[in-house]
C-alpha positions, 0 to 999 in steps of 0.5 A: 512395889516394883518401883521400890525394888528397883530403887533399893536393888543395885544392878550387878557390875559385869564382869567385863570391866575387869578384863577391859582394864587388864587388856588396856594394861597389856595394850598399854605395855606392848605399845611401850615395847618399841621404846624399850627396844630403842632404849636397849639399843642406845649407846648412852644406856650401854656406856652408862652400864659400863661406867656404873660397873667400874664406879661399883667395881672400885667401890667394892674394892675400896670397902673390901677389908681384905686389902688391909690384910696379908692377902692385899696384893692377891685382892689387888690383882683380882681388882686390877684384872676387873678394871682392865677388863671393864676398860677394854669393854668400854673400848669395845662399846666405843667402837660398836656403839659410839655415842655421837655427842661425845669426842672419839676415846672419851673413855680414856678421861674415865679411865684416867680418873678411875686408875688414879683413884685405884692406885691412890687407895691406902692399904696399910697392914692391919693386925689383931693386937689385943686392942680396941681397933675398930676399922675406919669409919669410912668403910661400909658395914657388911650388909652394905658391901654385900648389897654392892656386890649383888647389885654389881653381879646383876649389872655385869650379867645385864650389860653381857646379856644385852650386848649378846642380845644385840649382836645376835639379833641385829645387823651391825657394822662390826663383825666380831669374826673379822675383829679378833681383838673385839671378839676377844674383848667380848668373850672376856666379859664372863671373866669378869663375872667369874672374878666378881663371883669370887669377890662375892664368896670372900665377902660372904665368908669373911670373918676377922679371925681368918685374916688375923684382923680385930674382931671388931672388923667383923661389922 
């Protein structure tokens, strides 16, 4: 009878197994932190973030429907100021975190290509004329436009916090207190965040009737 009970009744699993799994996960996570630290300090990552921000800013401007209205100069100057701030930040990164495998002032090529693209964007004036006048098929719908702006804001904040954290935590060869120009460039990053928040506000509150655009442009 005792042998039958031993065969039919399964032993209760100890509670230590889930705890060991959780401890193993935490241990692996802690072991990965030094690699994460090296990744944060990587000049390639920091420059890549800055370049992605420039690309998304240009994309956002290209798909901004306000640039087809009489307010196009207003939105263009916001984009131009953002572009200048972004390029200045690339210059800053090239000094405080140079990429050894790239030549000095490599970012000038990025600036030139981005500048040509920005100035070549067509800004024809569109007005409501009681005809079926849909927006160009190349323009993203409002959901995609808003998503790009949200991602862009996240990257802006991430890039600024990352550089601030590195500057406050690690000893670098560059002292912002002695390099006024670099200090001004670094402190101007929040201005770019503020301009982007303005773009987000305009995008989320966009209505074709406000800008005398055809109703089809609300998409």
